[in-house]
N, C-alpha and C positions, 0 to 999 in steps of 0.2 A: 504494500500500500504506500501511498505517497507520504512523505515525511515533511516536517517543518524544517526551515533553514536553521542550521545549527552553528553557533559561534564556537562551541567547544564540543568535545566528544561526549555525547549523551546516550545512554542505553536506549535503543529503539523500542517502540511499542511492539510486542510480539506479533508476528505476521500469521494470520489465519488463512487457511485455504478458502478460496472464494466460495461463498455459501449460496449465491443466487444461481440455482440450477433450473433449467427449463423443465416444466412439468410434462410428463409423458402424455401423449395424445390418446393413449389407449385406456382412458379412465372408464370405469363401469358407469353406465347410465343409471341415474338415481331417479326415484319417483319425483315427479314435478310437484311443486307446492311452495308454500311460503316459509321463509326463515324470518324469525323475529316478528312474525305477525304482520308483516308489511308488504306482502306481495301484491302486485296489481290485480285487483279483483277481476276474475274472468279471463285473464290473459292466457292461462293454461301453459305458457312456456316462459314466463318471466318469474324469476326468484330474486327477492330482495334480501340481501345479507346486511344485518344491522350491527354496526360496530360502535361500542361505547368507549370513549377515550377522554383523556384530560389534557387539553391542549397546553395549559400552562404548567402542568406537572411534567417538566421537560425531560425527565428520565424515562418517560414512556413514549418519546417521539418516534422511535423506530416501529411502534405499533399504533401510532396515532398521527401527530402533527406532521412529522417529516414523511412518514409513509403516505399520508394523504396527499401532500404537496407533490410527491414524486409520481403519483398515479400508479404505483407498483402493483397494488392489489387488483385494481381493475384490469391491468395488463395481464396478470396471471390468470384471472378469471376468463378473460377473452381467449386465452390459449387452451382452455379445457376442451373446446369443440365437442361438447356433449349434448348439443341440441337445445341447450337452455340459454336464455338471455338473462344475464345477471346484472343487478343494480346494487350499488353499495349505499346504504343509508348511514352517514356518519353522525353520531350524536355526542356532543361535547358537554362535559360536566366538570365541576370544580373539584370533586372528590370521588372516591370509589363507592361510597354508600349508595347513591342513586343508581349507579351502574348495576350494583348487586340487586337492588330492588327490581329493576327492569329485567334483569336476567332471570330471576326467580319467577317473574310473571310471564316469562316466555317472550319478551319483547326485544331483548338484545341477545345476539348470538355469541359475540366475542367481545371481551372487555379487557381493559388494562388498568392496573392499580398497584398500590404499594403492598408490602408484605403483610402488615396487620389487616388491612382491608381484604386481602386475599383469604386470610383465615376466616374472617367474618363471612365472606362470600361462600367458602366451603361449608361453614356451619349452617348458614341460612338455606343454602341449596339442599342440604340433607334434611333439615327440619321441615322444609316445605315440599319435600319429595320432588325437587327439581335440581338434582345434583350437578355440580360444575367440576371442572378439572383444570389444574394448572398445567398449561401446555408449553410455555416458554418463558424466558426471562428477557427483560429489556435492558435497563441499566442497574448496576449494582456497585456497592462499595464494601469491601470485606471488613472494614473497621467500623462502619457506621457513619461515615462522614456526610451522608446525604441529609442528615437532620441536624439542626443547629438551634440553640437557644440564644435569643438576642434581647437587648433592652434598648432604651432610648439613648441617643448619643451623649446627652448630658447627665445620664443617670449615675448615681454613686454606687450602684450595684456592680460588683466585679467578679462574683463567684456564686456558685449554687447555694452556698450557705447563707448568702444575703437574701435569698428568695423566701426564707422562712417567714410565714405570715403575710406574704405579698400576693397580689393578684397576678396569675399567670394564664395567658390565653393559649389554647391549643385546640385541636380537633380530636375529641375523644374517639378512640378506636383507630386512630391513624398511627403510622409509624413514628411520627413526631411525638405523639402522646406516649408511645412506648419508650422513646428515648428519655422523655421527661421523667416518667415513672422510675426507670432504672437509674437515671442520674441522681435523682433525689434520694433514692434508697441508698446509693453508695455514699451520698453526702450526709447520711444519718437523718434525713427529713422524711416524715410520713407523707407519701404522695397524695394521700386522701385528706388528712386533717392538718398537715403542716403548711399547706398553701391554700389559697382560694383559687380553685381552678375554674376558668371560664371556658365553657365548651362553645367554640366559635368557628365558623368557616375561616379559612386562611385570610381572605380579603377583609373580613370583618375584624379579625384579630390584628391585622396590620394597621387598619384604621384606628383601632382602639389604642394601639401602642403609640401611634403618632399623636393622637388626641390626649394621651396621658391618662386614659381610663383603665389601663392595665400596666403593670410594672414590667412585665416580660412577655415574650412570645416564643413558644416552642413550635417550630413548623418544619415542614419538609421542603425540598427543592421546588421552586426556585425562590421562595419568599425570603428566607434569610439573606441570601446573596443580593436579591433585588433591593431590599431595604438598606443594606449596607452600602451598596453602590449609589443609591440615591441620597446617602447621608442621613437617613432616617432611623438608623439602628447601628448598634455595635454588638459584636458577639461576646457572650459571657460563657458559653459552653460549646465546645466542638464535640459533636456526637461521636466522632472517631475515638474519643477517649474511652468509650465503652469497649472498644475492640471487639465488637460483635457485628457480623455482616447484616446489611440491610439492602433491600432490592425492590424493584418493581417488576411485575410480570404480567403475562397474558393468561386469562382464564376463558374457558369456553363451556357452554352448556353441554352436558354429556349427551343428551338426545340429539342435539345438532351435530356434534362430532361423529356420532354413530350413523346418523342419517346421511350426512354429507362430508365424509372424510376428505374427499378431493378438494372441497372448498376450503376446509380448514388447512389442508396442506398448502393450498395456493396462498392463503393468508400468511402462513409461516415462511414460505419461500419469498414472499414479498417483504416480510419483516427482515429476512436475511439480506435482501437487496438493500433495504434502507439502512441496515447496520453497516454493510460494506460502504455505502455512500458516506455515512457519517464518519467512519474511521478513515476513509480515503480522502475526504474533502471536509475536514472539521470546521474550517472557517466558513465555507460556503453553506454547510449544513446549519451552522449557527445563524447565519444571515436569513436563511429560509425560514427557520423556526421563529426568529425574531419578527419577520414580516407577517407571519401567520398569527402570532400571539400578541404582538404589541410589546413584548418584553425587549429590553435592550440586548443587542447581540452580545455585548460584553458580558452580560450576566449569563446568557445561554452558554457561552463559551467557557465560563468558569466551571460549569458542571459537565458540559458535553464536549469540551475541547479535546485536543490531541493528548493532553496530559491532565484532563479535567478530573473532577472529584468522582465522576461515574465512569465505569467501564461498561461498554455495550457488547453483549454476547448473548444470543438466544438460548444457549445451552443451559440446562438446569443443573448447576453444579452441586455436588454433595454438600459443600460448605453452606450453601444457601438453604438446602433442605433441612440441614441440621439446625440452622438458625431459626427456621420457621417453627420447628418443634419446640425450641426454647421460648418462642414468642407466645405460645398457647397459654402458658401460665399467667402472663401479664393480662391477657384478655379475660381469662377465667376470674382472676382476682377483681377485675372491674365489672364482673357479671355481664360481659358482653357476649360471651360464648360459653358453652360447656366444653367437653373434650372434643378435640378435632383429630380425626385420623389423617394425619398429614401424608402418610405413605399411600393411602388410597386416593387422596386428592391430587397428588403429583402424578402426571401421566406424560412421559416424554416420548411416547411412541410416535407421535405425529411430527414433532420437531426433528426427531432422529431420522425419520423417513424423508423429511423435507431437505435436510442437510446431507443425508447419506451417512450410513453407519461409520465409515472410516473417518470422515470429516468431523462427525459428531464427537468421536473419541478424541480427536485433536483439540476440539473446542473445550472439552472437559479438562484437558491437561494444561491449557494456557493460563497464564497468570497476568494480572494487571501490570501495565508498564509502570516503572518507578516515576514518581512525581518529580518534575523539574520546574525551574523558573522560566517564565515565558513573557515576552513583550510583544504587543500587537501594534505595529506602526499604522498610522492612518493611511487608508487607501491600499493597504497590503492584503494580498490573498493568502499569505502565510505568516505565521508568527516566527519570532526569533527565540531560540532556546539557549539557556545558560546552565552551566554545571554547578553554579553556586549563587545564592541570593546576593552576595556582595557584587558579583559581576553584573547581575541584573541591575542593581542599584546604580552602578557606574554607567551603564547604558542609559538608564532612565534620566540620570542627572545631565547627560549630554544630549538628550532627545525630548525634552519636556514638551516642546511645542508641536512635535510631530508624532506623539504617542497616543494611541487610542486607549490602551489598557495594559497593565502589567500585573502578573500573577506570581505568587511565591508559595511553596509548600511549607506547611507547619513543620517545624524542626522535629517535633516529637511524633505527630500522627501522620504527616504527609498530606493532610488536607489542603488543597489549593485555596488561596484567598487573594483578594486584591492587595497589592503591595502597600498601597497608601492607607488601607484599613487594618493592616496587620499590626500586632504588638511587636516592636523590635527590641531585641536584647543585644547589648554589646558585651561580648565575652573576650576581653583583650582586644585584639585586632579583628576578631571575627564578629560578623553581624548575622543574627539569627532571627527569623520571623516566626510568629505564633498567631494562631487564629484568635485566641482568647487570653485575657490577663491571667487566669488561674493556671493555664498551661505554662505560660511564661514564668510565673512565680515558682511553679514546681521545678522548672529547670534551674532558676536562679538559686533556689534552696540547696541544690546539689553542686553548684559551681561558684566557689568563692570569688568575689570581685565582679561577677556578672551583674548587669543592671539594665533596667528598661531605659530606652532613649527615644525621644520623639522621632517621627519619620523624617522630618527635615534634617535632624542631626545625623540620622543614618545615611541619608543621601550625601551629606557633606563629608562624612567619614569615608564613604565608599569612593567619592570622586577625588 
């Protein structure tokens, strides 16, 4: 795949075998009828496939926003040549909950959402006798960096312990809520009685933080990065400190998958094409997603870029399944689900067939590329990468007027963050970035003489 321009030797992102493979024309003809309850009445030869996605939850773009903009699913459906005219009905939602509601009602065939909503999807499907299956993964982070807790820029809150007795907005049942619960528990705070939790949609919580009606916000991609980029928030907790995988994935109704396996396979092949496109053209993909969602491309790239917080791969890796099993207890304690049989929910037969068995094995074995520092010059179609944050700072200092964005990985967790929003520590002549103050302080505690320095000072020291 294509690479970014490199100023120093940087380990490349692992190369995967191309996953977009043409669908065989010899597909079995299936009974004609409606998918998602939306077929054209009386057509007899038209089938509408309904896809639920979250356009602004940008770690699902390979099964939603980017996939839709590329027209890859429609092209794959057209290649089936099974005598059926297919239409795709794209339905955009803010969270996974309404997608689950529509799936269990038989009105959505394929949906994408985060790991905690996926478990609720599995539980509701079984409860309502409308089972669903996890059929692929979109974006993931093996340490949990997709979720972040932020507070207002001028807030005196600097750590989780400061949240005791405070108002914290999150979306109950989301992956961000799971991060909040686990983080508070590790900080010795009761996640139920130790804070005043506000159950709000991401956009409502963001507005509440800006208005000062909540003290902190725990949310999933891309809200923390967006608020930080806009100068409306600062990070106080990097979800990667939990060192527990978090991911987004694709779920399908079991009856739909069994009735129309070729259609589901076509979707997963299209997802693979979108994944290849994102990995091969990260800047262009970020621009496409930004245009479709209204999000700044710089924020999209923070998460979905060549060395972004998320890694995109449709394979259902064992580490992610293991993490999903650990998530069940969090949802049970919140009384959002009972027991969930994760092993029966996970079904990789369709994505394995879509990619091919040999290629699928290669995908399972790949690992995320190491995070590096990146600069995005104005007007450039590629970023410039550096093998140390200090070298990035030196570049930034000399290109302030021609720079679109600059990113640095947290020294401890590897989570990418905007260089001008990071907490910088000077340890002798070495300059080290951190996403949140408490992570920086943990480093300082173990390194005598290290201290926090303002970003302006860091730039001056580097130059």
